[in-house]
C-alpha positions in Angstrom: 0.0 93.7 -140.6 3.4 95.1 -141.7 6.0 95.5 -138.9 9.1 97.3 -139.9 12.5 95.6 -139.0 15.4 97.5 -137.5 17.4 99.4 -140.2 20.5 97.8 -141.8 19.6 94.3 -140.4 19.2 91.2 -142.5 15.4 91.1 -142.4 15.2 94.8 -143.2 17.5 94.5 -146.2 15.7 91.3 -147.5 12.3 92.9 -147.4 13.4 96.1 -149.0 15.4 94.6 -151.9 12.5 92.2 -152.7 10.0 95.1 -152.7 11.9 97.9 -154.4 14.4 98.4 -157.2 17.2 98.2 -154.7 18.6 99.1 -151.3 20.8 101.6 -149.7 22.9 100.6 -146.6 25.9 101.7 -144.6 29.3 100.0 -144.0 32.0 100.4 -141.4 35.3 98.7 -140.7 35.7 96.7 -137.5 38.8 96.4 -135.4 39.7 93.1 -137.1 39.5 94.7 -140.5 36.1 93.4 -141.5 33.1 95.2 -142.9 29.9 95.5 -140.8 26.6 97.0 -142.0 25.9 99.8 -139.5 25.1 103.4 -139.8 25.9 105.2 -136.5 29.4 105.7 -135.3 28.3 104.5 -131.9 27.3 100.9 -131.5 23.5 101.2 -131.7 22.4 99.1 -128.7 21.3 100.0 -125.3 24.1 101.3 -123.1 23.5 98.7 -120.5 24.5 96.1 -123.1 27.9 97.7 -123.7 29.2 96.1 -120.5 32.3 98.2 -120.4 33.1 97.9 -124.1 33.9 101.0 -126.2 31.0 102.9 -127.7 32.8 103.2 -131.1 31.9 100.6 -133.8 35.5 100.5 -135.0 36.7 99.4 -131.6 34.6 96.1 -131.9 35.4 92.8 -133.5 33.1 91.6 -136.2 31.9 88.6 -134.3 31.0 90.7 -131.3 28.8 93.0 -133.4 27.2 90.0 -135.1 26.3 88.6 -131.7 24.3 91.8 -131.1 22.3 91.2 -134.2 24.2 93.3 -136.8 25.2 91.7 -140.1 28.5 91.7 -141.9 28.8 92.8 -145.5 29.9 89.3 -146.5 27.1 87.6 -144.7 24.7 90.0 -146.4 25.8 88.9 -149.8 25.8 85.2 -148.8 22.1 85.6 -148.1 20.2 84.0 -151.2 17.4 86.7 -151.1 19.9 89.5 -151.2 22.2 87.9 -153.7 19.5 86.8 -156.2 17.9 90.3 -156.3 21.1 92.2 -156.4 23.0 90.0 -158.9 20.4 88.0 -160.9 17.5 90.4 -161.0 19.5 93.5 -161.6 18.6 95.5 -158.5 20.7 98.4 -157.2 22.9 98.4 -154.1 23.9 101.9 -152.8 26.8 101.4 -150.4 27.4 104.4 -148.1 30.9 104.3 -146.6 31.0 105.6 -143.1 34.2 107.2 -141.6 34.7 106.8 -137.8 34.7 109.7 -135.3 38.1 111.2 -135.4 38.8 110.2 -131.8 37.6 106.5 -132.5 40.1 103.8 -133.3 41.1 104.3 -137.0 39.6 107.7 -136.8 42.8 109.5 -137.7 42.2 112.6 -135.6 40.6 115.8 -136.8 43.3 117.0 -139.2 45.0 114.1 -140.9 43.4 114.0 -144.2 45.9 111.3 -145.4 44.6 108.9 -142.7 41.0 109.7 -143.6 41.7 109.0 -147.2 43.6 105.7 -146.4 40.7 104.5 -144.1 38.1 105.0 -146.9 40.4 103.4 -149.4 40.8 100.4 -147.2 37.0 100.0 -147.0 36.6 100.3 -150.7 39.3 97.8 -151.4 37.7 95.2 -149.0 34.3 95.8 -150.4 35.6 95.5 -154.0 37.1 92.0 -153.1 33.7 90.9 -151.6 31.7 92.3 -154.5 33.9 90.5 -157.0 33.7 87.2 -155.1 29.9 87.3 -155.3 29.9 88.6 -158.9 28.0 91.7 -158.2 28.1 93.8 -161.5 29.5 97.3 -161.4 26.2 98.5 -163.1 24.3 97.3 -160.0 26.1 99.3 -157.3 27.7 102.6 -156.3 29.9 103.7 -153.4 29.3 107.1 -151.8 30.4 108.9 -148.7 30.5 112.2 -146.8 34.3 112.3 -147.6 36.1 115.1 -149.3 38.8 112.8 -150.5 36.5 110.2 -152.2 38.3 110.6 -155.6 41.7 110.0 -153.9 40.4 107.1 -151.9 38.9 105.3 -154.9 42.1 105.9 -156.9 44.3 104.6 -153.9 42.1 101.5 -153.7 42.5 101.0 -157.5 38.8 100.6 -157.7 37.0 100.4 -161.1 33.5 100.6 -159.7 31.2 103.6 -159.6 31.6 106.2 -156.8 30.5 109.7 -155.7 31.0 112.0 -152.8 28.1 113.3 -150.8 28.0 117.1 -151.0 27.5 119.3 -149.0 30.0 117.6 -146.8 28.9 116.6 -143.2 31.6 115.8 -140.7 31.6 112.5 -138.8 31.3 114.3 -135.5 28.8 116.5 -133.6 25.0 115.9 -133.3 22.4 116.3 -136.1 21.9 120.0 -135.3 25.6 120.9 -135.4 26.2 118.9 -138.5 23.4 120.6 -140.4 24.6 124.0 -139.1 28.1 123.2 -140.4 26.8 122.2 -143.8 24.5 125.2 -144.3 27.0 127.7 -145.7 28.1 125.1 -148.2 24.5 124.5 -149.3 23.7 128.3 -149.6 26.7 128.7 -152.0 26.3 125.5 -153.9 23.5 125.7 -156.5 22.3 122.6 -158.3 24.4 123.6 -161.3 27.5 124.1 -159.2 26.8 120.7 -157.6 26.6 119.0 -160.9 29.9 120.7 -162.1 31.7 119.6 -159.0 30.7 116.0 -159.5 31.5 116.1 -163.3 35.0 117.6 -162.5 35.7 114.9 -159.8 34.6 112.1 -162.1 31.6 111.0 -160.1 29.4 108.2 -161.6 26.1 109.7 -160.3 24.8 112.6 -158.2 23.5 111.9 -154.7 21.3 115.0 -153.8 19.4 116.2 -150.9 15.6 116.8 -151.4 16.0 120.4 -150.3 17.3 121.2 -153.8 13.9 120.5 -155.3 11.3 121.6 -152.9 10.2 125.1 -151.9 11.2 127.2 -150.0 14.6 125.5 -149.5 15.3 125.1 -153.3 15.2 129.0 -153.6 18.0 129.4 -151.0 21.2 128.4 -152.9 22.6 131.1 -155.1 21.9 130.4 -158.8 19.1 129.1 -161.0 16.4 127.3 -159.1 15.4 123.7 -160.0 12.4 121.7 -159.0 9.9 118.9 -159.7 7.4 120.8 -161.8 7.1 123.5 -164.5 9.9 125.7 -165.5 12.0 124.6 -162.5 11.7 121.0 -163.8 12.8 122.1 -167.2 15.8 123.8 -165.6 16.6 120.6 -163.8 16.7 118.4 -166.8 18.4 121.0 -169.0 21.2 121.0 -166.4 21.6 117.3 -165.6 21.3 115.9 -169.1 20.7 112.4 -167.9 23.1 112.4 -164.9 21.8 109.7 -162.6 20.4 111.6 -159.6 19.5 109.9 -156.3 17.4 112.0 -153.9 16.9 111.6 -150.2 14.8 111.6 -148.1 11.9 110.7 -150.6 8.8 111.1 -148.5 5.5 109.6 -149.8 4.0 113.0 -150.7 6.8 113.7 -153.2 7.6 110.2 -154.3 5.6 110.3 -157.5 6.9 113.7 -158.5 10.4 112.6 -158.0 10.1 109.6 -160.2 8.1 111.5 -162.8 11.1 113.9 -162.9 13.4 111.1 -163.9 15.0 111.0 -160.5 15.7 108.1 -158.1 14.1 108.2 -154.7 15.5 106.9 -151.4 12.5 106.0 -149.3 12.0 105.1 -145.6 8.5 103.8 -146.3 8.7 100.0 -147.1 5.2 99.1 -146.0 3.8 97.0 -148.9 0.3 98.0 -147.8 1.2 101.6 -148.8 -0.4 101.4 -152.3 -2.1 104.9 -152.3 0.3 107.9 -151.8 -0.7 111.1 -149.8 -0.3 113.0 -153.1 -3.3 111.2 -154.5 -1.5 108.6 -156.7 -1.2 104.9 -156.9 2.3 103.7 -155.9 4.4 101.8 -158.3 7.5 100.5 -156.5 9.5 99.1 -159.4 9.9 101.9 -162.0 13.3 100.5 -163.2 12.9 96.7 -162.7 9.3 96.6 -164.1 9.2 99.8 -166.2 5.9 101.2 -167.6 5.5 102.3 -171.2 3.5 105.4 -172.1 0.2 103.8 -172.1 0.8 101.9 -168.9 1.9 105.1 -167.2 -1.3 106.8 -168.4 -3.3 103.9 -166.9 -1.5 104.2 -163.6 -2.1 108.0 -163.5 -5.8 107.4 -164.1 -6.2 105.3 -161.0 -8.4 106.5 -158.2 -8.3 105.5 -154.6 -11.3 103.3 -155.2 -9.9 101.3 -158.2 -6.1 101.6 -157.7 -5.7 98.1 -156.3 -7.3 96.6 -159.4 -5.1 98.7 -161.7 -1.9 97.9 -159.7 -2.8 94.2 -160.0 -3.4 94.5 -163.7 -0.1 96.2 -164.3 1.8 93.9 -162.1 0.5 90.9 -164.1 0.9 92.5 -167.5 4.2 94.6 -167.4 7.3 92.6 -168.1 10.4 93.0 -166.0 13.4 94.5 -167.6 15.1 91.1 -168.2 12.0 89.9 -170.1 11.7 93.0 -172.3 12.3 92.3 -176.0 14.4 94.6 -178.2 11.4 96.6 -179.4 10.1 97.3 -175.9 13.6 98.3 -174.6 13.8 100.7 -177.6 10.4 102.2 -176.8 11.3 102.7 -173.2 14.6 104.2 -173.7 13.3 106.5 -176.4 10.6 107.7 -174.0 13.0 108.3 -171.2 15.5 110.1 -173.4 12.8 112.4 -174.7 11.2 113.1 -171.3 14.3 113.9 -169.3 16.7 115.3 -171.9 19.2 112.5 -171.9 22.1 113.5 -174.1 23.5 110.1 -175.1 22.1 108.6 -178.4 19.4 105.9 -178.1 21.9 103.3 -179.5 24.5 104.3 -176.9 22.0 104.1 -174.1 20.8 100.6 -175.2 24.4 99.4 -175.4 25.1 100.5 -171.8 22.2 98.4 -170.4 22.6 94.7 -169.7 20.1 91.9 -170.1 19.3 91.9 -166.4 20.2 95.4 -165.2 18.2 98.5 -166.2 19.9 101.5 -167.5 22.2 103.3 -165.1 20.0 106.5 -165.6 16.6 104.8 -165.2 14.7 106.3 -162.1 14.4 103.8 -159.3 12.8 103.5 -155.9 15.5 102.5 -153.3 15.0 101.3 -149.7 16.9 103.6 -147.4 18.9 101.6 -144.9 17.0 98.6 -146.1 13.4 99.1 -145.1 13.9 102.7 -143.7 15.4 104.5 -140.8 14.3 103.3 -137.4 14.5 104.7 -133.8 17.6 104.4 -131.6 19.0 102.1 -130.4 18.6 100.1 -133.6 19.0 96.8 -131.7 16.8 96.9 -128.6 16.0 94.1 -126.1 
């Protein structure tokens, strides 16, 4: 029986990167200038365990957070399961950089944009050093953050690695309700086309995107042409993005197949390996990039019924080569199919040259484990 591990912990990250095409996780800076894998701005343990210490993550030393069960970015990469999947097997690591609350140590107050930019730049610089030490290819990772100055921070850090801002911007203070309320006007005035243009103009390497842009009724709220996962709205989507790698969250099981079929990457909270049949009535293929299906194999997967899907999944798992084992003719077949299906603008030759022997194309749709094996209840670390 599957038991989900707490988000952003080593076991959670190990499980998800072994199961999916990659993982998404969050990093923060500690008081001794180290990087910890942690989502919330408050240390996510029971208040009784604070024992008089600050609630802010940035006020804690790395070793104190590790003693509570959290893992450092460096220790994460030292783990052989994480490292082999990320570096040798070409899986993706989506690194969300977290800013502290403005009142927390290193928070920089509410109005000092320069301090905010410098803080994110410091995180990028530290992460760059660790990624280089462990030889993580730039093609296998991306930084992103709810940070208006992402371009300035990446430039200040002198980073050559992929990055993108998260838009609409959500401030690092307030609760979930107030944060959503603050971002609503920006969402209503930012169509998908506008979102794409903003990322293009900033030099983003990819497009992180909320699921609301693709599902009714929310996708009809922003001013401008509507995009979606089927029919004319899907045609609009691929005509606009022209192959821009687009990562969608949260990808719920009901919409997972449609998101991947649309050529998008999904961030999922559902890492249960026993989830093989989706609520949409489809067999679940968890490695669309690392173990990509050709046209005939996709037809076979689509033909699966709930009664025979386990047999079909087993057959495909045994027969389909992983990306690193694909010969030149199969890679050409796959890339040509993807380019035609999703309106990629680069030539087939250019696309093939951009891929490595171990890493699938940057644009290839993936299934990514959100916060490792998925978001979990608070506090993250219990008894």
